[in-house]
C-alpha atoms as one frame of an Amber mdcrd trajectory, in Angstrom:
protein
 148.923  39.969  26.591 149.933  43.619  26.310 152.277  44.520  29.172 152.671
  48.273  29.520 156.069  49.080  31.000 159.122  51.231  30.502 162.888  51.100
  30.699 163.885  51.466  34.381 165.713  54.786  34.074 166.415  56.938  37.159
 164.240  60.014  37.096 161.732  58.427  34.695 160.604  55.273  36.491 158.274
  55.372  39.518 158.785  59.089  40.009 156.281  59.299  42.884 158.507  56.930
  44.876 161.572  59.165  44.465 160.947  61.121  47.719 161.165  57.829  49.643
 163.758  55.910  47.607 165.671  58.440  45.515 165.723  58.360  41.712 168.137
  55.432  41.460 166.315  53.456  44.153 162.902  53.965  42.542 164.293  52.777
  39.192 165.955  49.767  40.832 162.707  48.740  42.525 160.771  49.179  39.278
 163.301  46.960  37.492 162.278  44.262  39.965 158.601  44.874  39.121 159.276
  44.417  35.431 161.553  41.396  35.914 158.871  39.611  37.940 156.047  40.335
  35.512 158.188  39.400  32.512 158.999  36.084  34.198 155.490  35.165  35.389
 153.060  36.423  32.769 154.302  34.266  29.844 152.965  31.243  31.748 149.497
  32.664  31.003 150.090  33.347  27.311 152.230  35.242  24.765 153.318  38.673
  25.990 154.171  41.883  24.157 155.995  44.545  26.176 154.851  48.018  25.115
 157.292  50.755  26.166 157.603  54.499  25.493 159.983  55.474  22.711 163.508
  56.578  23.548 167.070  56.154  22.375 168.180  52.573  22.945 164.989  51.610
  24.776 163.864  48.823  22.489 167.311  47.249  22.257 167.809  47.402  26.026
 164.485  45.737  26.749 164.933  43.091  24.052 168.346  42.277  25.495 167.004
  41.918  29.040 163.801  40.100  28.038 164.606  38.188  24.831 161.527  35.976
  25.261 159.167  38.970  24.973 158.128  40.835  21.840 158.978  44.501  22.483
 156.789  47.145  20.851 157.161  50.933  20.968 154.244  53.003  22.230 153.088
  55.842  19.957 152.808  59.459  21.043 149.692  60.577  22.889 148.010  60.014
  26.214 147.488  56.611  27.793 144.225  56.185  25.917 145.944  56.698  22.564
 148.632  54.195  23.502 146.207  51.552  24.745 144.072  51.941  21.634 147.144
  51.490  19.430 148.165  48.306  21.254 144.713  46.740  20.934 144.485  47.855
  17.304 147.798  46.121  16.537 146.764  42.924  18.331 143.448  42.669  16.545
 145.038  43.511  13.186 147.324  40.510  13.782 144.244  38.295  14.101 144.214
  37.964  17.901 140.697  37.283  19.216 141.285  38.155  22.897 143.771  40.692
  24.253 144.428  41.858  27.805 146.506  44.936  28.639 148.234  44.824  32.027
 150.120  47.575  33.837 153.544  47.107  35.417 152.856  48.801  38.763 151.548
  45.589  40.361 154.519  43.249  41.018 152.528  41.008  43.382 149.508  40.639
  41.084 148.484  36.943  41.037 148.897  35.598  37.470 145.651  33.676  37.912
 143.800  37.008  37.792 145.072  37.472  34.239 144.079  33.903  33.412 140.581
  34.736  34.662 140.502  37.759  32.364 141.108  35.618  29.297 138.518  33.053
  30.388 135.951  35.788  30.989 136.419  37.155  27.469 134.918  33.986  26.033
 131.544  35.330  27.208 132.043  39.077  27.776 133.173  41.920  25.522 135.204
  43.679  28.207 137.066  42.757  31.386 138.298  45.272  33.966 140.698  44.618
  36.846 139.940  47.332  39.446 142.634  48.965  41.537 142.043  50.268  45.042
 142.660  53.858  43.915 139.767  53.912  41.425 141.666  52.925  38.299 142.319
  49.516  36.762 145.347  47.227  36.569 144.080  45.354  33.516 141.624  45.794
  30.680 140.703  43.042  28.259 138.740  43.152  24.996 137.462  40.833  22.297
 138.161  41.542  18.645 134.467  41.268  17.754 133.698  44.493  19.677 136.484
  46.489  17.989 136.569  49.313  16.861 133.419  50.179  18.838 135.341  49.652
  22.091 137.969  52.215  21.054 135.677  54.832  22.637 136.662  53.431  26.049
 139.999  55.210  25.619 138.875  58.578  24.265 138.433  61.290  26.867 138.893
  58.985  29.860 139.993  60.629  33.141 143.394  58.968  33.276 145.296  58.902
  36.588 142.250  59.945  38.608 139.998  58.078  41.078 137.136  58.471  38.583
 138.612  56.240  35.865 136.979  52.943  36.848 133.487  54.382  37.295 133.827
  56.368  34.071 134.854  53.179  32.211 131.889  51.266  33.634 129.468  53.955
  32.461 131.124  54.154  29.051 130.885  50.397  28.624 127.132  50.570  29.316
 126.717  53.403  26.804 128.607  51.346  24.205 126.495  48.247  24.991 129.571
  46.268  25.967 128.946  43.358  28.303 131.656  43.615  30.954 132.874  41.643
  33.956 135.324  42.591  36.691 138.234  40.762  38.251 139.127  40.886  41.953
 140.612  44.190  43.031 144.345  44.732  43.492 146.646  47.645  44.241 149.263
  49.786  42.513 152.631  50.502  44.056 152.818  54.196  43.189 153.151  56.155
  46.415 155.530  55.812  49.400 152.623  54.645  51.566 152.155  51.651  49.235
 155.563  50.263  50.183 154.343  48.848  53.517 151.825  46.580  51.782 154.399
  45.626  49.168 156.729  44.565  51.983 154.019  42.287  53.424 153.043  40.710
  50.093 156.434  40.007  48.529 156.974  36.499  47.219 160.084  34.557  48.292
 162.804  34.718  45.655 161.154  37.487  43.642 163.227  40.135  41.881 161.120
  42.828  43.550 161.817  41.260  46.937 165.577  41.282  46.360 165.514  44.906
  45.195 163.297  46.020  48.076 165.364  44.268  50.728 168.523  45.873  49.392
 166.957  49.330  49.445 165.365  48.833  52.863 168.485  47.372  54.461 170.614
  50.118  52.960 168.305  52.730  54.444 168.475  51.011  57.835 172.276  51.119
  57.782 172.522  54.813  56.900 173.321  57.036  59.892 170.608  59.386  61.078
 171.010  63.043  60.207 169.368  64.075  63.457 171.251  65.951  66.165
């Protein structure tokens, strides 16, 4: 499993949540996201955490998550970085690899299990998000490097990504299946659903309650 995440640094993590939570609060909440995924996903299979390069990043993540293999993402857009992660996995002899984002702290681990099971029959698995992207993409080694074209020229961070990927898979003659849809926590309006879906005892739940309760205790600036 290829978990795409980053060091939870204020001003760099979950930047679209900063207007609602502040830079430190957005980073604190994202740390909960990563803690939960790092705890749950290894039950499905071995996990590599792929993070952007930066001073001290690899050491910090290895210290916090010593049970994960931490890898550094190369330069380039998301397509370049995904392609590099799959290339490395298949070069290591892995037959099935699934890349998962870290913006989905309530994602049921059984969805990832379903992705691996589906790859026994399909070339490609996509986990759709409600905003037109995907939370996971899985590939078999036997369709590589043909499937690398899924990452070249894709409309990243747009509502067109999922449909574009479906069409590209057809053009590449890749048999693909889709998982149940799920949602990203990217925008302030996503926080209400996160609040409803939080699991008892989760790291995200503890972080969110602290941020929410702190906001409730702050005095109003109104006249």
